[in-house]
Structure formats: C-alpha cells, structure tokens
A tleap script that builds the chain and sets N, CA, C and O, in Angstrom:
source leaprc.protein.ff14SB
mol = sequence {
  NMET ALA GLU LYS TYR VAL GLY LYS ILE VAL
  ALA VAL GLY THR ASP ASN LEU ASP TYR VAL
  ILE ASN VAL TYR GLN ASP GLU ILE VAL GLU
  ARG THR LEU ASN GLY LEU VAL ARG HIE GLU
  GLY LEU LYS ARG PHE GLU MET GLN HIE GLY
  GLY ALA ALA ASN LYS ILE THR GLU THR GLU
  TYR GLU VAL VAL ALA THR GLY MET ARG ILE
  THR VAL HIE GLU GLY HIE CSER
}
set mol.1.N position { -32.255 -5.439 20.973 }
set mol.1.CA position { -32.122 -4.929 19.627 }
set mol.1.C position { -33.350 -5.392 18.841 }
set mol.1.O position { -33.734 -6.561 18.895 }
set mol.2.N position { -33.944 -4.477 18.128 }
set mol.2.CA position { -35.117 -4.770 17.313 }
set mol.2.C position { -34.831 -4.407 15.864 }
set mol.2.O position { -33.901 -3.664 15.554 }
set mol.3.N position { -35.647 -4.946 15.009 }
set mol.3.CA position { -35.495 -4.654 13.594 }
set mol.3.C position { -36.773 -3.973 13.123 }
set mol.3.O position { -37.873 -4.436 13.428 }
set mol.4.N position { -36.635 -2.879 12.383 }
set mol.4.CA position { -37.828 -2.174 11.909 }
set mol.4.C position { -37.800 -2.061 10.390 }
set mol.4.O position { -36.739 -1.998 9.769 }
set mol.5.N position { -39.000 -2.037 9.810 }
set mol.5.CA position { -39.166 -1.860 8.370 }
set mol.5.C position { -39.005 -0.381 8.069 }
set mol.5.O position { -39.648 0.453 8.707 }
set mol.6.N position { -38.147 -0.038 7.094 }
set mol.6.CA position { -37.918 1.377 6.789 }
set mol.6.C position { -38.301 1.755 5.365 }
set mol.6.O position { -38.200 2.928 5.004 }
set mol.7.N position { -38.733 0.811 4.553 }
set mol.7.CA position { -39.173 1.165 3.211 }
set mol.7.C position { -38.940 0.067 2.201 }
set mol.7.O position { -38.503 -1.036 2.527 }
set mol.8.N position { -39.247 0.409 0.960 }
set mol.8.CA position { -39.043 -0.564 -0.116 }
set mol.8.C position { -38.388 0.113 -1.304 }
set mol.8.O position { -38.460 1.330 -1.478 }
set mol.9.N position { -37.754 -0.707 -2.107 }
set mol.9.CA position { -37.081 -0.256 -3.320 }
set mol.9.C position { -37.607 -1.124 -4.458 }
set mol.9.O position { -37.672 -2.347 -4.331 }
set mol.10.N position { -37.978 -0.498 -5.560 }
set mol.10.CA position { -38.402 -1.247 -6.742 }
set mol.10.C position { -37.276 -1.164 -7.763 }
set mol.10.O position { -36.778 -0.083 -8.080 }
set mol.11.N position { -36.889 -2.324 -8.268 }
set mol.11.CA position { -35.772 -2.388 -9.216 }
set mol.11.C position { -36.167 -3.261 -10.400 }
set mol.11.O position { -37.088 -4.073 -10.309 }
set mol.12.N position { -35.467 -3.086 -11.495 }
set mol.12.CA position { -35.712 -3.897 -12.688 }
set mol.12.C position { -34.487 -4.772 -12.941 }
set mol.12.O position { -33.345 -4.328 -12.824 }
set mol.13.N position { -34.762 -6.037 -13.294 }
set mol.13.CA position { -33.676 -6.979 -13.531 }
set mol.13.C position { -33.292 -7.059 -14.993 }
set mol.13.O position { -33.877 -6.390 -15.845 }
set mol.14.N position { -32.304 -7.884 -15.268 }
set mol.14.CA position { -31.849 -8.070 -16.647 }
set mol.14.C position { -32.910 -8.771 -17.486 }
set mol.14.O position { -32.832 -8.766 -18.715 }
set mol.15.N position { -33.906 -9.377 -16.827 }
set mol.15.CA position { -35.011 -10.040 -17.520 }
set mol.15.C position { -36.198 -9.100 -17.736 }
set mol.15.O position { -37.273 -9.536 -18.148 }
set mol.16.N position { -35.999 -7.798 -17.453 }
set mol.16.CA position { -37.013 -6.749 -17.605 }
set mol.16.C position { -38.222 -6.919 -16.689 }
set mol.16.O position { -39.282 -6.361 -16.971 }
set mol.17.N position { -38.089 -7.673 -15.604 }
set mol.17.CA position { -39.143 -7.808 -14.609 }
set mol.17.C position { -38.838 -6.890 -13.436 }
set mol.17.O position { -37.678 -6.602 -13.142 }
set mol.18.N position { -39.904 -6.430 -12.763 }
set mol.18.CA position { -39.729 -5.598 -11.574 }
set mol.18.C position { -39.521 -6.478 -10.350 }
set mol.18.O position { -40.164 -7.518 -10.210 }
set mol.19.N position { -38.632 -6.066 -9.475 }
set mol.19.CA position { -38.352 -6.756 -8.224 }
set mol.19.C position { -38.497 -5.758 -7.087 }
set mol.19.O position { -38.059 -4.612 -7.196 }
set mol.20.N position { -39.115 -6.200 -5.992 }
set mol.20.CA position { -39.300 -5.336 -4.827 }
set mol.20.C position { -38.349 -5.802 -3.733 }
set mol.20.O position { -38.307 -6.982 -3.385 }
set mol.21.N position { -37.587 -4.854 -3.198 }
set mol.21.CA position { -36.661 -5.133 -2.105 }
set mol.21.C position { -37.176 -4.403 -0.874 }
set mol.21.O position { -37.329 -3.181 -0.890 }
set mol.22.N position { -37.445 -5.148 0.194 }
set mol.22.CA position { -37.837 -4.541 1.463 }
set mol.22.C position { -36.580 -4.210 2.254 }
set mol.22.O position { -35.637 -4.999 2.297 }
set mol.23.N position { -36.576 -3.033 2.880 }
set mol.23.CA position { -35.411 -2.578 3.633 }
set mol.23.C position { -35.751 -2.597 5.118 }
set mol.23.O position { -36.753 -2.021 5.542 }
set mol.24.N position { -34.912 -3.260 5.899 }
set mol.24.CA position { -35.064 -3.330 7.349 }
set mol.24.C position { -33.811 -2.755 7.994 }
set mol.24.O position { -32.724 -2.830 7.422 }
set mol.25.N position { -33.962 -2.180 9.183 }
set mol.25.CA position { -32.815 -1.599 9.868 }
set mol.25.C position { -32.856 -1.981 11.342 }
set mol.25.O position { -33.902 -1.918 11.989 }
set mol.26.N position { -31.685 -2.382 11.862 }
set mol.26.CA position { -31.564 -2.670 13.289 }
set mol.26.C position { -31.737 -1.387 14.076 }
set mol.26.O position { -31.323 -0.313 13.640 }
set mol.27.N position { -32.349 -1.510 15.234 }
set mol.27.CA position { -32.520 -0.351 16.105 }
set mol.27.C position { -32.239 -0.790 17.539 }
set mol.27.O position { -32.846 -1.736 18.041 }
set mol.28.N position { -31.332 -0.105 18.176 }
set mol.28.CA position { -30.977 -0.401 19.559 }
set mol.28.C position { -31.547 0.707 20.432 }
set mol.28.O position { -31.324 1.890 20.173 }
set mol.29.N position { -32.282 0.318 21.465 }
set mol.29.CA position { -32.858 1.294 22.388 }
set mol.29.C position { -32.103 1.189 23.706 }
set mol.29.O position { -32.020 0.119 24.309 }
set mol.30.N position { -31.562 2.304 24.134 }
set mol.30.CA position { -30.764 2.360 25.357 }
set mol.30.C position { -31.503 3.215 26.384 }
set mol.30.O position { -31.957 4.317 26.077 }
set mol.31.N position { -31.616 2.705 27.586 }
set mol.31.CA position { -32.285 3.445 28.650 }
set mol.31.C position { -31.237 4.246 29.431 }
set mol.31.O position { -30.261 3.686 29.929 }
set mol.32.N position { -31.451 5.554 29.530 }
set mol.32.CA position { -30.544 6.422 30.277 }
set mol.32.C position { -31.343 7.184 31.327 }
set mol.32.O position { -32.564 7.051 31.404 }
set mol.33.N position { -30.655 7.975 32.126 }
set mol.33.CA position { -31.338 8.786 33.137 }
set mol.33.C position { -32.256 9.827 32.499 }
set mol.33.O position { -33.242 10.247 33.106 }
set mol.34.N position { -31.934 10.238 31.288 }
set mol.34.CA position { -32.730 11.249 30.589 }
set mol.34.C position { -33.836 10.648 29.726 }
set mol.34.O position { -34.545 11.388 29.045 }
set mol.35.N position { -33.998 9.356 29.737 }
set mol.35.CA position { -35.023 8.700 28.927 }
set mol.35.C position { -34.420 7.661 28.004 }
set mol.35.O position { -33.328 7.149 28.249 }
set mol.36.N position { -35.145 7.358 26.941 }
set mol.36.CA position { -34.696 6.354 25.983 }
set mol.36.C position { -33.924 7.005 24.843 }
set mol.36.O position { -34.296 8.070 24.349 }
set mol.37.N position { -32.847 6.350 24.435 }
set mol.37.CA position { -32.043 6.826 23.309 }
set mol.37.C position { -32.046 5.726 22.256 }
set mol.37.O position { -31.735 4.572 22.551 }
set mol.38.N position { -32.400 6.090 21.027 }
set mol.38.CA position { -32.443 5.115 19.929 }
set mol.38.C position { -31.215 5.281 19.036 }
set mol.38.O position { -30.841 6.392 18.662 }
set mol.39.N position { -30.601 4.148 18.708 }
set mol.39.CA position { -29.437 4.134 17.822 }
set mol.39.C position { -29.787 3.296 16.598 }
set mol.39.O position { -30.235 2.156 16.724 }
set mol.40.N position { -29.581 3.863 15.420 }
set mol.40.CA position { -29.817 3.112 14.194 }
set mol.40.C position { -28.634 2.202 13.915 }
set mol.40.O position { -27.479 2.572 14.129 }
set mol.41.N position { -28.942 1.009 13.436 }
set mol.41.CA position { -27.893 0.045 13.140 }
set mol.41.C position { -27.787 -0.242 11.659 }
set mol.41.O position { -28.101 0.607 10.825 }
set mol.42.N position { -27.346 -1.438 11.341 }
set mol.42.CA position { -27.139 -1.852 9.955 }
set mol.42.C position { -28.458 -2.058 9.225 }
set mol.42.O position { -29.467 -2.423 9.829 }
set mol.43.N position { -28.435 -1.818 7.912 }
set mol.43.CA position { -29.600 -2.075 7.077 }
set mol.43.C position { -29.480 -3.468 6.479 }
set mol.43.O position { -28.386 -3.948 6.184 }
set mol.44.N position { -30.635 -4.105 6.309 }
set mol.44.CA position { -30.703 -5.431 5.697 }
set mol.44.C position { -31.694 -5.359 4.542 }
set mol.44.O position { -32.753 -4.743 4.663 }
set mol.45.N position { -31.352 -5.981 3.434 }
set mol.45.CA position { -32.180 -5.933 2.233 }
set mol.45.C position { -32.706 -7.332 1.945 }
set mol.45.O position { -31.940 -8.295 1.887 }
set mol.46.N position { -34.036 -7.437 1.763 }
set mol.46.CA position { -34.672 -8.730 1.549 }
set mol.46.C position { -35.634 -8.640 0.371 }
set mol.46.O position { -36.394 -7.678 0.253 }
set mol.47.N position { -35.599 -9.632 -0.488 }
set mol.47.CA position { -36.519 -9.668 -1.623 }
set mol.47.C position { -37.939 -9.856 -1.102 }
set mol.47.O position { -38.143 -10.492 -0.068 }
set mol.48.N position { -38.918 -9.307 -1.812 }
set mol.48.CA position { -40.302 -9.330 -1.345 }
set mol.48.C position { -40.815 -10.746 -1.108 }
set mol.48.O position { -41.541 -10.975 -0.142 }
set mol.49.N position { -40.460 -11.689 -1.955 }
set mol.49.CA position { -40.954 -13.056 -1.815 }
set mol.49.C position { -39.910 -13.978 -1.198 }
set mol.49.O position { -39.916 -15.183 -1.450 }
set mol.50.N position { -39.019 -13.420 -0.396 }
set mol.50.CA position { -38.016 -14.208 0.297 }
set mol.50.C position { -36.660 -14.155 -0.383 }
set mol.50.O position { -36.563 -13.962 -1.595 }
set mol.51.N position { -35.643 -14.326 0.395 }
set mol.51.CA position { -34.286 -14.298 -0.134 }
set mol.51.C position { -33.608 -12.969 0.137 }
set mol.51.O position { -34.263 -11.940 0.306 }
set mol.52.N position { -32.318 -13.008 0.175 }
set mol.52.CA position { -31.536 -11.818 0.506 }
set mol.52.C position { -31.091 -11.088 -0.753 }
set mol.52.O position { -31.042 -11.654 -1.846 }
set mol.53.N position { -30.769 -9.815 -0.563 }
set mol.53.CA position { -30.198 -8.996 -1.631 }
set mol.53.C position { -29.025 -8.228 -1.047 }
set mol.53.O position { -29.069 -7.792 0.103 }
set mol.54.N position { -27.985 -8.067 -1.837 }
set mol.54.CA position { -26.814 -7.297 -1.413 }
set mol.54.C position { -26.771 -5.985 -2.174 }
set mol.54.O position { -27.058 -5.938 -3.371 }
set mol.55.N position { -26.409 -4.920 -1.468 }
set mol.55.CA position { -26.279 -3.613 -2.102 }
set mol.55.C position { -24.899 -3.522 -2.738 }
set mol.55.O position { -23.887 -3.692 -2.059 }
set mol.56.N position { -24.855 -3.254 -4.043 }
set mol.56.CA position { -23.598 -3.099 -4.768 }
set mol.56.C position { -23.231 -1.614 -4.816 }
set mol.56.O position { -22.134 -1.224 -4.417 }
set mol.57.N position { -24.161 -0.795 -5.308 }
set mol.57.CA position { -24.003 0.661 -5.338 }
set mol.57.C position { -25.339 1.277 -4.921 }
set mol.57.O position { -26.267 0.554 -4.559 }
set mol.58.N position { -25.441 2.594 -4.967 }
set mol.58.CA position { -26.692 3.273 -4.614 }
set mol.58.C position { -27.842 2.861 -5.528 }
set mol.58.O position { -29.001 2.895 -5.114 }
set mol.59.N position { -27.539 2.478 -6.750 }
set mol.59.CA position { -28.593 2.160 -7.715 }
set mol.59.C position { -28.567 0.718 -8.196 }
set mol.59.O position { -29.332 0.358 -9.091 }
set mol.60.N position { -27.712 -0.109 -7.628 }
set mol.60.CA position { -27.603 -1.489 -8.090 }
set mol.60.C position { -27.530 -2.455 -6.909 }
set mol.60.O position { -26.792 -2.236 -5.949 }
set mol.61.N position { -28.317 -3.531 -7.005 }
set mol.61.CA position { -28.358 -4.579 -5.989 }
set mol.61.C position { -28.147 -5.921 -6.670 }
set mol.61.O position { -28.304 -6.045 -7.885 }
set mol.62.N position { -27.790 -6.923 -5.875 }
set mol.62.CA position { -27.597 -8.265 -6.406 }
set mol.62.C position { -28.476 -9.233 -5.628 }
set mol.62.O position { -28.461 -9.241 -4.397 }
set mol.63.N position { -29.247 -10.056 -6.354 }
set mol.63.CA position { -30.062 -11.092 -5.726 }
set mol.63.C position { -29.116 -12.229 -5.359 }
set mol.63.O position { -28.461 -12.797 -6.233 }
set mol.64.N position { -29.040 -12.565 -4.073 }
set mol.64.CA position { -28.058 -13.543 -3.597 }
set mol.64.C position { -28.283 -14.920 -4.219 }
set mol.64.O position { -27.323 -15.576 -4.625 }
set mol.65.N position { -29.529 -15.363 -4.300 }
set mol.65.CA position { -29.822 -16.716 -4.776 }
set mol.65.C position { -29.418 -16.940 -6.229 }
set mol.65.O position { -28.989 -18.037 -6.588 }
set mol.66.N position { -29.549 -15.921 -7.065 }
set mol.66.CA position { -29.295 -16.101 -8.497 }
set mol.66.C position { -28.056 -15.376 -9.000 }
set mol.66.O position { -27.531 -15.706 -10.063 }
set mol.67.N position { -27.583 -14.385 -8.237 }
set mol.67.CA position { -26.446 -13.593 -8.673 }
set mol.67.C position { -26.819 -12.516 -9.681 }
set mol.67.O position { -25.949 -11.802 -10.180 }
set mol.68.N position { -28.120 -12.394 -9.985 }
set mol.68.CA position { -28.573 -11.397 -10.959 }
set mol.68.C position { -28.500 -9.998 -10.356 }
set mol.68.O position { -28.872 -9.788 -9.201 }
set mol.69.N position { -28.024 -9.061 -11.139 }
set mol.69.CA position { -27.970 -7.667 -10.701 }
set mol.69.C position { -29.222 -6.951 -11.166 }
set mol.69.O position { -29.672 -7.116 -12.300 }
set mol.70.N position { -29.776 -6.149 -10.264 }
set mol.70.CA position { -30.985 -5.394 -10.574 }
set mol.70.C position { -30.722 -3.915 -10.332 }
set mol.70.O position { -29.948 -3.549 -9.447 }
set mol.71.N position { -31.372 -3.067 -11.125 }
set mol.71.CA position { -31.139 -1.628 -11.093 }
set mol.71.C position { -32.361 -0.908 -10.542 }
set mol.71.O position { -33.483 -1.156 -10.985 }
set mol.72.N position { -32.152 -0.025 -9.588 }
set mol.72.CA position { -33.232 0.707 -8.924 }
set mol.72.C position { -33.884 1.682 -9.894 }
set mol.72.O position { -33.198 2.387 -10.634 }
set mol.73.N position { -35.234 1.717 -9.883 }
set mol.73.CA position { -35.926 2.743 -10.656 }
set mol.73.C position { -37.019 3.424 -9.845 }
set mol.73.O position { -37.668 4.342 -10.346 }
set mol.74.N position { -37.239 2.994 -8.597 }
set mol.74.CA position { -38.233 3.636 -7.740 }
set mol.74.C position { -37.860 3.364 -6.291 }
set mol.74.O position { -37.406 2.270 -5.955 }
set mol.75.N position { -38.049 4.348 -5.444 }
set mol.75.CA position { -37.679 4.200 -4.046 }
set mol.75.C position { -36.273 4.696 -3.828 }
set mol.75.O position { -35.638 5.222 -4.743 }
set mol.76.N position { -35.795 4.531 -2.632 }
set mol.76.CA position { -34.441 4.979 -2.314 }
set mol.76.C position { -33.847 4.061 -1.282 }
set mol.76.O position { -34.557 3.293 -0.633 }
set mol.77.N position { -32.548 4.140 -1.132 }
set mol.77.CA position { -31.872 3.314 -0.136 }
set mol.77.C position { -31.459 4.212 0.940 }
set mol.77.O position { -30.860 3.768 1.919 }
savepdb mol mol.pdb
quit
C-alpha cells in the first residue's frame, strides 16, 4: 500500500489567516493475470507545516492541534 499526494486545499481560519491542507490518499496496487489494478483508499488531510486536520463537511475542516475550524475558499476535497 502506498500513499500519494492528490492536491491541496486553501482555507481561512477564524483568525483570518490562510491555511494550506495537503491531501494524501492511500493506493493499493493488486497484481492480476490481466495486469495491475489500482484501488483508491482513504484520504488523509495534513496541514502544510505539520499536524493533522479532520474533515467536518465539504467546506469545513478542523485543525487537530488547536481545535480551530477553518473554511475552504480555494481547492477542492
């Protein structure tokens, strides 16, 4: 199982600062008689300068370390 970078999300916090969330996704590669088959797994959200983020809704995330909620204004999940 490998993890791949799939994009970034820019969000604004309650302190009016921009926060960048990097999105990673598990990928499982299975070897079959017909070749390789790739299966996408769970997504993981990580703050740009370290630390985890949890997805609350499509447009809202929570910084785990501080509990602050941030709202997406650029990028997609």
